[in-house]
Structure formats: structure tokens, C-alpha cells
C-alpha positions in Angstrom: 29.4 28.1 -4.2 27.0 25.8 -2.6 25.2 28.3 -0.4 22.7 25.8 1.5 24.5 22.9 3.0 22.5 20.3 4.6 24.2 18.4 7.3 23.3 14.8 8.5 24.4 14.0 12.1 23.9 12.4 15.3 21.4 13.4 18.1 24.2 12.4 20.3 27.8 13.3 20.7 29.5 10.1 20.4 32.5 8.9 22.7 35.2 10.8 21.1 35.5 14.5 21.7 36.8 14.8 18.3 33.3 14.3 16.7 32.0 17.5 18.7 34.9 19.4 18.0 34.6 18.9 14.0 30.9 19.6 14.3 31.9 22.9 15.7 34.5 23.7 13.2 31.9 22.6 10.4 29.3 25.0 11.6 32.0 27.8 11.8 33.0 27.4 8.4 29.7 27.1 7.1 29.1 30.6 8.8 32.2 32.4 7.6 31.8 31.4 4.1 28.4 33.0 4.1 26.7 29.7 3.5 23.3 28.6 5.2 22.9 25.4 7.6 19.9 23.3 6.7 19.8 20.4 9.1 17.2 18.2 11.4 16.2 21.0 13.8 17.4 19.3 17.0 19.3 20.8 19.9 20.9 17.5 21.1 24.1 16.1 20.2 26.2 16.9 16.9 23.0 18.5 15.6 22.8 21.0 18.4 26.6 21.6 18.2 26.6 22.7 14.7 23.8 24.6 14.7 24.9 26.6 17.4 28.5 27.0 16.1 26.7 28.4 12.6 24.4 30.9 14.9 27.7 31.9 17.1 29.7 32.7 14.0 26.7 35.0 12.8 25.3 32.6 10.2 21.8 31.3 9.3 20.3 28.0 10.5 17.1 26.3 8.9 15.8 23.3 11.0 13.3 21.1 9.8 11.8 18.9 12.2 8.8 16.5 12.6 6.1 17.1 15.1 6.9 14.1 17.1 10.2 15.5 17.9 8.9 18.7 18.9 6.6 16.9 21.2 9.6 15.2 22.5 11.1 18.6 23.3 14.3 18.1 21.2 13.5 21.0 19.2 16.2 23.9 19.0 14.1 27.2 19.8 17.1 29.6 18.7 17.3 29.0 15.2 16.8 31.6 12.3 14.0 29.6 11.1 12.3 26.3 12.3 10.0 24.4 9.9 7.8 22.0 11.9 6.6 19.3 9.3 4.3 16.3 9.8 6.8 13.4 9.5 10.2 12.0 8.7 9.5 11.7 5.2 8.4 15.3 4.9 11.3 16.4 6.7 14.1 14.7 4.5 12.1 15.7 1.4 12.0 19.6 2.6 15.7 19.4 3.7 16.5 18.3 0.0 14.8 20.9 -1.5 16.4 23.6 0.6 19.7 22.2 0.1 22.6 22.7 -2.6 24.7 19.9 -1.0 24.7 17.5 1.8 27.4 16.3 4.4 27.0 13.4 6.8 29.2 14.0 10.1 29.4 11.0 12.2 26.1 9.6 13.6 23.6 6.7 13.8 21.2 4.8 11.8 19.3 8.1 11.1 22.5 9.5 9.8 23.1 6.9 7.6 19.3 6.4 6.5 19.6 10.0 5.4 22.8 9.8 3.8 22.0 6.7 1.7 18.6 8.1 0.9 19.9 11.4 -0.5 23.0 9.6 -2.3 20.4 7.1 -3.9 18.0 10.2 -5.1 21.0 11.6 -6.8 21.9 8.3 -8.5 18.4 7.9 -10.1 18.1 11.5 -11.0 15.9 13.2 -8.3 18.8 15.9 -8.0 22.2 16.6 -9.3 23.5 18.0 -5.6 26.8 16.7 -4.3 27.3 14.4 -1.3 30.2 14.0 1.4 31.3 12.5 4.6 33.2 14.3 7.2 35.6 11.5 8.0 36.3 12.6 11.5 39.0 10.1 12.9 38.2 7.7 10.0 34.7 7.3 11.2 33.4 6.2 7.9 36.6 4.1 6.8 34.7 0.8 7.7 31.8 2.1 5.5 34.1 3.4 2.8 35.5 -0.1 2.5 32.2 -1.8 2.5 31.0 0.6 -0.3 34.1 -0.3 -2.5 33.4 -4.0 -1.9 29.6 -3.2 -3.2 31.2 -1.7 -6.3 33.7 -4.3 -6.6 31.0 -7.1 -6.6 28.9 -5.2 -9.4 26.2 -3.9 -7.2 27.3 -0.2 -7.8 29.1 1.2 -10.8 32.6 2.7 -9.6 32.0 6.1 -11.4 28.7 6.7 -9.2 30.8 5.6 -6.2 33.3 8.1 -6.7 30.7 10.9 -6.5 30.7 10.3 -2.8 33.1 13.0 -1.3 35.3 12.1 1.6 37.3 14.3 3.7 38.8 14.4 7.1 38.4 18.2 7.4 35.6 20.7 6.9 37.1 23.2 4.5 38.6 20.6 1.9 35.1 18.8 2.0 33.2 22.2 1.3 35.5 22.8 -1.8 34.6 19.3 -3.1 31.0 20.0 -2.9 31.6 23.4 -4.7 33.8 21.7 -7.5 31.4 19.0 -8.2 30.1 18.6 -11.8 27.0 17.0 -12.1 26.8 14.1 -14.8 24.1 11.6 -15.7 24.8 8.3 -13.8 22.1 6.5 -15.4 21.8 3.3 -13.1 20.4 1.4 -16.0 23.3 1.9 -18.8 25.5 -0.8 -19.3 
């Protein structure tokens, strides 16, 4: 079982109540399965919802937040552990170090940037951990289609595209992460 699940998600809730509800469900499932949440340490939006859900269900939450966001008063002060780091680069590296797997909930450019960076790190061999999308109300359908075009046009191998796990609900997605078997996806192989 992947015990430490890093969740990337928005600092807002979005316009569809399903985003918040699925963040809450993901947090509950993480806690009830005895896993620990690793996330960006914020108290607002989907970030706060998933963290609160884990805590309310008796689970542990480790937040990693840059000093600048602490100064902006966005840090969640009720976590099991809150690590304050100097910058975003350190934040992402620390979350990657702590995590056994990664899930992206709906979010904005920060969420997408975190998703693509961690997925890229896996492709070039910096880690061998699974990455998944919680595709709430088909939020990630356009992105999934674009990524298929990237592979179809020869800019990514299909076998590596297939490592991005996508599910509409939390439990199947966590199971996909648990079942993931790392392979050598040598980007430079022909």
C-alpha cells in the first residue's frame, strides 16, 4: 500500500460543488485506509477541504508550505505537522521526498505545474512513484485528450502516457496507485 499520498489541488473550490465533495471523499478515504496526506499546507479551497477531511476522519496530515504563503496567512495551523520551507522549489522537492504516490484533484496552473513536474521527474528517473488524476466531472477530459495528441504526434511515448492513472473516484484511483509497478521508461530509448 502507498502510505503517503501527496495531493495537488486548488487553493479555491471551483464553481462546481462536486469538486469540494470529491476532495472531502478523497480525504476520508485516505484516512480510513490508514494513509497519510502530504500536501501544500494551505487552509483555503480544495487544499483545506482535503486536509480537514483527513483530520476529521482521524488521519495524519503533513503540510509543506513556503514562507511567503505563511506570511500571506494561508497556512493551515491545525495539521499533524506543518513544514515551512523557503520557496516553491523546496516545497515540491520535499513533498516528492515524503510521498509514495501523487494525485491531482482539480485546480489551476499551480496544480497543473505540480502535476507535470512530478510526472516528468518519473519519466526521467528521479522517482518511480505513481501519478494519478481524480477526474471529477470529467475536469481532466480535455487535458487527457491533449496528452493523447502529444503521444500521437510523437512527443511522448504511449507507454509513458499510460502511466498516468485516471479515475472518477477516490478508491479506484488509490487502488491503481497501489497496483502500480514501476518500469524503466527511458525517455531516450528508441
